[in-house]
C-alpha positions in Angstrom: 1.2 10.5 19.7 0.3 9.6 16.2 -0.8 6.0 15.4 1.9 3.7 14.1 2.2 3.9 10.3 0.0 7.0 10.2 -1.0 8.2 6.7 -0.3 11.8 5.5 -1.4 13.6 2.4 1.0 13.5 -0.6 1.6 16.8 -2.4 1.2 16.8 -6.2 4.5 17.0 -7.9 6.5 16.2 -4.7 9.4 13.8 -4.5 7.2 11.5 -2.5 4.6 11.4 -5.3 7.3 10.9 -7.9 8.6 8.0 -5.8 5.2 6.3 -5.9 3.9 7.3 -2.5 0.1 7.7 -2.5 -2.4 9.4 -0.2 -3.4 6.8 2.5 0.0 4.9 2.4 1.4 4.3 5.9 5.2 4.7 6.3 6.4 1.7 8.3 10.2 2.0 7.8 12.8 4.4 6.4 15.9 2.7 4.9 14.9 -0.5 6.8 14.6 1.2 10.2 11.1 0.8 11.6 9.3 4.1 12.5 6.7 3.9 15.3 4.8 7.0 14.2 4.7 9.9 11.7 6.8 12.2 13.8 9.7 9.7 13.8 9.2 9.0 10.0 9.5 12.8 9.2 12.6 13.2 11.4 14.2 10.2 9.7 13.6 11.6 6.3 14.7 15.1 7.3 18.0 13.6 8.6 19.0 12.4 5.1 20.9 14.6 2.6 18.9 16.5 0.0 19.3 14.7 -3.3 19.9 11.3 -1.7 17.6 8.3 -2.4 15.9 6.6 0.5 13.8 3.4 0.6 10.4 3.7 2.3 8.6 0.6 3.4 4.9 1.5 3.2 1.6 -0.2 4.0 -0.9 0.1 1.3 -4.2 -1.6 1.8 -3.4 -5.1 3.2 0.0 -5.2 1.6 3.5 -3.8 2.0 5.8 -2.4 -0.6 9.2 -0.7 -0.9 9.5 2.6 -2.7 12.7 4.4 -3.7 12.3 8.1 -3.2 14.9 10.7 -4.3 14.8 13.6 -1.8 14.4 17.1 -3.2 17.3 19.5 -3.4 17.3 23.3 -3.0 14.3 23.5 -0.8 14.5 25.4 2.5 14.8 23.0 5.5 12.7 23.8 8.6 14.6 25.2 11.6 15.2 22.7 14.4 12.8 22.9 17.3 
């Protein structure tokens, strides 16, 4: 299992980067719902509609902030496992 609030890279030009997410940020909640690990965070984001705006609560350094991120549209979605 991934550590709570695990950090993942942020692709240049991605909706995450446009929304203010930075490499090293730890996603703690998606739309106010706490996420225990990166797997759950990814599933929560993928469950939202393309083009919708979500609010991520992230840990950055010793602080927390809320970022509004507009999800991409027109991108292929991965097949369910």
